[in-house]
N, C-alpha and C positions, 0 to 999 in steps of 0.2 A: 627702896620703898618710897612712899610719899613722905611728907615732912615729919610725920609722927605716926605711931600706931593708931592714933585716934582717927586718922583719915580713912582707915579701913571701914569706918562706919558707913561710908557711901555704898559699900557692897551689901546687898540684901538678897534674900532668896528670890528665885525666879517664879513667875506665875505660869503654870502649865497651859493656861487658856489664853495667854497673851501673845501668842505667835512664836516663831522660831526662837530658841533659847540663845543662839549666838547673837541675834539681833537685839535681844533684851540686854545682853551684856554690853553691846555697843552703846545702847541707850543709857545704861548705867554710867558708862564712862563719859558720854556727852553731857549728861545731867550734872555730874560732878565737876566737869570743866565749866559748865555754864554758871553754877552757883558758887564757884571759887574754891570748892573743896580740893580740887586738883588744879595745879597751876603748871604753866610751861616748865618743863625740866623735871617734874616729879616722876619717880619711877613706879611703875605698877608692880603688883606682886608677880612672882614667877608664875608661869602658866599652870604648873601642877598645883601650886598652892591655891591659885584662884579657883581651879576646878574643884578642890576640896571645899573651899569656902561656900560655893554655890551649889555643890552636889551635882556636878555634871561630869562627863568624861573629858579627857584632855583634848580630844579632837574638836569638841565644841568651843573650847576656849581658844585653841589655835585658830580656828576659823574666825572667831570674834575679833581677836587681835589683828588678824590679816585684814578684816573689813575695816577696823578702826584706822589702820595704816592707810588703806585705800582712801579713806575720807579725811586724811591729814590730821586725824586726832592724835596719832602716835608716831613716834620715831623708834626704830629698832636699831640697837647698837650691838654688834656681834660680841658675845662674851659678857655683855653687861646687862642686857635686858631691854624692856620696852619703856619708853618715856613719853610723857605728854609733849606733844609737838610744840616747838618754838617757831615753826615756819609760818609765814603769811602767804596765802595763795592770792595771786594778783592777776591771774590769766582769764578771769571771767567768773560769772556767778556759780559758785559751788552749792550754795544754799538758795534755792529758788523760792522767793516770796512774790513771784509775779504770776504764777499759773493758778487760776481759780478752779481747783478740783476738790472733791470731798476728801477729808483725811481718812487714813486707815482706822477703822473702829477697833477699839480694844476688845479682846476676847473673841474676835471673829477672825478665823483664818480664811481669807477670801479665796486663796488657791484651793483649799479643800472644799469650800462651798461651791466653787465653780466646777471642780472636777466631779463632785457628786451630782450637781445639777445637770451637767452635760450627759453624764452616764444615764440619768433617769430620763432625760429628753430622748436620747437615742434608743432607750428601751421601749419608748412609746411611739416613736416616729421612725419613718424610713429615712435612712441616711441619704439615699438617692433623692428623695423628695426635698430634704433640707438643703441639698447641694445644687438644686436647679433654680430657675428663675421664678420669682413670685412677684407678679405685676399686679398693681391695684392698691386698694386702700388698706390691705391687711386682711387676714382671715377673720372670720366671725369670732373664733376663739381668742385671737390676739386683741381684737377690738373690745370684746367683752372684758378681757383682763384689764385693758386700759381704762374702761369705764369704772371697774371696781377700784382700781388704783386711785383714780381721781375723785371718787365719791366723797371722801372727807373734805374736799375743797369745793367741789361743784354741786354736790348732791347727786341724785340719781339722774343719769342721762342714758339714752339708748345707743347701742353700738352703731346705728345708722349715722349718728352725728360725729363719730370719731374716726380719724385716720391714723394709721401707724406710719411714721416717717423715720428715715435714717438719721436721726439727730435733729436738734432744733435749728441748726444753721440752714439746711436745705428747706425746712418748713418756712422759715422767715423769708428766705429768698423767693420761694414760690408765692407766698402770700403778697409780698409787695409787688411782684411782677403781675399778679392777677388783678390787683385793685388800683394800680396807677399806671399811667402811660409815660413813656420816656419824655423827660422835660418837666413833668408835673412835680409838685411839692409833696413831701411826706413829712409830717410833724413828728419830731423826736425830742426826747429830753436834751437839755443843753449839754450835758455830759452823758453819753450813751454807750452801750455795749459796742465795741469795735466791730464785731461780727455783723451786727445789724447795719451799721454805717456802710460796711463793705458791700452788703447785699443791696442796699438802696442805691449806692453809686454804680454798682455793676449793672443794675437794671436801667441805668440812664436817668434815674430819678434825682430829685434835688432835696437833700435833707434840710429841714428848717428847724432850728433849735427853739425850744420853748423853755422859758426860765422856770427854775425850781427853787424851793426852799428846803428846810430840813424834813418836810413831809412829802416832798415830791412835786409834781406839776402844780403850777400856780394857775388857778382858773382864769383870772384876768389875763394872764400872759397867753393862755391857750386861745381865748377869744380874739385877742389882738393878732396872734399868729394866723388864725383862720382868716381874719379880715384882710391881712396884708398879703397872704400867699395864695388864697383860694384853695387850700388843701382840703381834700376829702378823706384823708387817711391819717390815722394817728397810731404810732407804735410806742408802747409804754410798758414799763416794768413797775407795777405798783407795790410789790413786796420785796424788800431787801434789794433796792435798786443797785445795779452795777454801773458805776463804781461807788456811789455816794452812801449806800446802805439805807437810804430813805424808804420809809414805808408809809403809804397813804392811809390815813385813818378813815373810818366810815363816812364822816361828813364830807371829806374831800372827795372820796370816790363818788358819792352821790352827786356832788356838784359837777364833776367831770362827765358823768353820765348824762346829767341834765343838759350840759352844753352840747355833747355829742348828738343827742336826740334833736335839739333845737336847730343844730347846724348840719344835720344829715351827715355826720361824720362816722366813718367805719373805724373800728378799733382792732388792732392786733395787740393782744395782751401776751407778752413774753413773761412766763411765770415759772422760772426754774426753781424757786425757793419756797413757795408757800408750804409744801409738805415739810420742809426742813424747819421753817419758822415755828410751826405748830400752833401759833396763836394769831395767824394773819386774819384780817377782816375778809368778808366775802369778796371774791374776785369780781372784776368788771363783767366777766362772762356770766356770772350769776345775777348781776344787777341789770345788765342790758344784753341778754342773750341774742336778741334779734339783730345786733350789729357788731358783735364781738367774736373774734377768732382767738381761741385760747391755745397757747403753745406751752406744753409741759414736757421737759426733757428728764430722762433718768440720769443724765451725765453729772448733774450737780448734787443729786441726792443719793445715788448709789455708786456708780462708777462710769467714767467716760467710755470705757471699752465696750459697753453694751450697744452704743450707737443707736439708741432707740428713743424716740420722742412721740408724743401724742398731740394731735391737733383736734380740737373740738370746734365744730362748725355751728353757725346759727341754725335753729330749727328749720327744717324743710329746705335747707340749702342744697343745691345740686353740687355734689362733690366732684363730678367728672372733670370740670375744667382745672381744678386744683390738682387732682390726681395726674392729669396729663402733664402739667408743668413739673410736678415732682418727678415724674418718670423721665422727663428730658434733662433734669438736673442730676439725679442720682440713680435712676432706674428703679431701685427698690431698697428697702432695708435688708440687712444681712439676715437671711432666714434663720441661721443657727442662733445668732444673738437674740433675735426677736423671740424665738421659741424658748430660749433660756429665760428671758425677761418674763414671758408669760407664765412659765413654770414657776419661777420664783414668786410671782404675785399670787398664783393659785395656792401654793403650799405655805405661804406666810414667810418665806425666806427673805423676800424683798422688804417686808415690814420690819423684820428683825435687823436687816442691814441698815435700813433707814434709821431705826432707833439707835443703833450703834454709831452711825455717822453723826446724828444729832447730839448724842452725849459727848462724843469726842470734839465736835465743833464747839460745844458750850465750854468744855474744859479749856480749849485753846483760846477762846475769847476771854475767859477769866484770866488766863495766863497773860494774854496781851494787855488787858486792862491794868494788871499789876506792874507792867513794865513801861508801856508807852505813855506819852504825855496825855493829860486829861482832855486835850482838844481832839483826840481821835474819835471818829464816829463809827459806830458798830451796831450790829444786832446781836443779841445774846446767843443765837444759834447760827449766825452767818459764817460764811467761808472767808470773808474778807473784811478789811478795815479801810476806811477813808481817812487819811492823815494829812490835814493841813499843816504846812511847814511854818516854823518860827520865822520871824521877820528877817533874821540874819541869814536865811538860806533861800536860794532859789532852786527849783526842781532839777534843773540841768546839772548844777554842781553837786547836788545831793546824790542823784543817781550815779554820777561818776565816782563820788566819794565812797558810796556803799559798794560799788562794783570793785573798787580797789581792795575792799575788805572781804571780797568773796561772796557778796550778796546781790540778789537781783530783785528790784521792785519795779512797779509800772508807773511812769509819770502821767500826770493828768492829760498831757497832749494826746495820748492814745485814745481818749474818750471824747475829745473836743470835736464839735461839729464844724465850727468855723475858724479854727486855728487859735482862738483865744482861750486860754485855760488858766485856772488859778495855780498858785504854787502849792501843789499837793501831790501825794502819791497814793496808789492803792497797794495795800499790803495783803497778800493772800496767805492764809494760814494752813491750807491743807496739803501743800506740795512737799513739805518736809516730813518724812515718815516718823521721826522720833521727836517727842516733845522736848527732850533735852537739847537737841540741836536747834529746835525752833526757839527755845528760850535764849540760847546763846546768840542766835541771829537777831532776835528782837532787842536784846540788851546792847548788842553792837550797834544796831540801828538807832536806838534811843540815845546812846552815848554820842554818836555822830551828830544827831540833830541838836543835842544839848551843847555842842562845842561852839562857844561864843567866838572863838578865834577864826571860825570858818569864813566870816565875812572879809577877812583880810588875806585869805589864801586864794591863790589862783590854781586852776586845774591845768596841768600841762598835758 
């Protein structure tokens, strides 16, 4: 057993609505390890006893213990039982804090929602039709669903202004290709989404960084960058910016729009997080619809597997040139996934999933605030944290140090436009399925950052 019978208090009844029971047992173990109730070398109850304690069958516990061993939480000793692992994994990141994806929402079994949704889609649509080519801006039904989905952010818009695309990345690549010629400058935040930078460079364009503060783009820096570069295109994320988490307040957005109008600047607004934020100010596309292209993906608020995003065009914009470029990049969105997204929006399942993701993201942000240094920058409902490093760490040594502890984080260099980057890392909270493992990872990371001796240690 563990150190005393009191340690059995970490075992609690399972929640029938919280997903597979064997995974709930794994999370119980991970949470107990993270909070110190269970320590390396402690023995878990025999499987039959554990099954009685949580009122499940033996096979569920057997599967849970096997999964815990797979995750290096447990060691099994023949004839003696299962023990909390004393091993350190050093072969690469086992706990991924580098991938910005939505966390699995509590109480929603995504596999069941998907299975039910696809069954309902197939009952209403021809499988042959879903498996053939769909070229264009998306069906009227799909575009109408996109308009309904974005109404809380943009207000009412007509389907003629909206395109369905296979994710935000092809949309960004098509938009920068449409509005700038090779060799021309494109204005971006000084630390920007790597996918955007890749799209700009692949198109033969020149990304020009614009300085920011805790609220996002600095208006004076934007004007200076326009004067120096001659750029006519700005790509920006005003809400929960990736990676810094900055969110522009209304006055700052108004000033950016004023400058854009005065300098005849077109805007590509990458907006993956406004629906997740819940309290974001009006987007630039609502303030300056005549010059703004609004890109909203489902990947960050529902699930990346849908591979569905929406592009809202300025009023009266001819969509054909953009559709042609999108077709050359990705041909079309996956019809089955688009149909599933449309169905979920129509019946309210997408809204339920969004609410669940938002609640889980908020819970994980609360957890991170209780563990990480006060210098961390975050949004209450965001998927990531921007963590400036203490003076005794540089980002290269920190990334290597956490890798040796089985963690993966993203250094600031991945977001830098011109190669100069601060000593900081982005910490993503959604990629770890269980909060217990996430807590353990964050505590490990916080302890490493707090290690004052690190400045005297070299990385071999």
